[in-house]
C-alpha positions in Angstrom: -10.4 51.0 -41.9 -13.2 49.8 -39.7 -16.8 50.6 -40.5 -19.4 51.1 -37.8 -22.2 48.6 -37.8 -25.3 49.8 -39.5 -28.2 50.5 -37.2 -31.7 50.3 -38.5 -33.8 53.4 -38.4 -36.2 53.9 -35.5 -39.3 51.7 -35.9 -37.6 49.3 -38.2 -38.3 45.7 -37.4 -36.6 42.8 -39.1 -38.1 39.4 -40.0 -35.5 37.8 -37.8 -36.7 39.8 -34.7 -40.3 39.0 -35.4 -39.5 35.3 -35.9 -37.6 35.4 -32.6 -40.5 36.8 -30.8 -43.0 34.4 -32.4 -40.9 31.4 -31.6 -40.1 32.5 -28.0 -43.8 33.3 -27.2 -45.8 30.8 -29.4 -43.5 28.1 -30.7 -40.8 27.3 -28.0 -40.0 23.9 -29.5 -39.1 25.4 -32.9 -35.7 26.8 -33.9 -36.0 30.3 -35.2 -34.0 29.4 -38.3 -36.8 26.9 -39.2 -39.6 29.4 -39.2 -40.3 30.3 -42.9 -41.2 34.0 -43.1 -44.3 33.0 -45.2 -45.5 30.3 -42.8 -49.2 30.9 -42.2 -49.4 31.6 -38.4 -53.2 32.0 -38.4 -54.2 28.9 -40.5 -51.9 26.8 -38.3 -53.3 28.3 -35.1 -49.9 29.6 -34.0 -51.6 33.0 -33.6 -55.2 33.7 -32.7 -56.8 37.1 -32.0 -55.1 37.4 -28.6 -51.8 36.4 -30.1 -52.2 39.1 -32.8 -52.7 41.7 -30.0 -49.6 40.4 -28.2 -47.5 40.8 -31.3 -48.9 44.4 -31.8 -48.1 45.2 -28.2 -44.6 43.8 -28.6 -44.1 46.0 -31.7 -45.1 49.0 -29.7 -43.1 48.2 -26.6 -39.9 46.9 -28.3 -39.8 49.0 -31.4 -42.1 52.0 -30.8 -44.3 51.0 -33.7 -48.0 51.6 -33.1 -50.2 49.6 -35.5 -53.5 51.5 -36.1 -56.6 49.6 -35.0 -57.8 49.3 -38.6 -54.6 47.3 -39.4 -55.2 44.8 -36.5 -56.6 42.2 -38.9 -55.7 38.6 -39.6 -54.2 39.2 -43.1 -51.8 41.8 -41.6 -50.5 39.3 -39.1 -50.7 36.1 -41.2 -47.0 35.5 -41.4 -43.7 37.0 -40.2 -43.3 38.7 -43.5 -46.9 40.2 -43.3 -46.1 41.4 -39.7 -42.9 43.1 -40.9 -44.8 44.8 -43.8 -47.5 46.0 -41.4 -44.9 47.4 -39.0 -43.2 49.2 -41.9 -46.4 50.7 -43.1 -47.3 51.8 -39.5 -43.9 53.4 -39.0 -43.9 55.1 -42.3 -47.3 56.6 -41.6 -46.0 58.0 -38.3 -47.3 55.3 -36.1 -44.5 55.6 -33.5 -44.9 56.0 -29.8 
């Protein structure tokens, strides 16, 4: 008996996907597996305010998750884990395009 692969609900974003985007866009010399989900992307200057907006735009374009303006703050995008949590909150609140 074969089981169908699980698909994530619309708007769901995994830490692996976020890490993949961050590495591709901002850390091309780093292997995705090496990026700790708690690594501080702001304190290490991987992300700045423009980078934060690029991540938010990617969440909307790729996953249909619209992060409200009030959520576009440093602490919400500090790490891969924080970005996932922010995306989950936005999706749960109906922030989908």
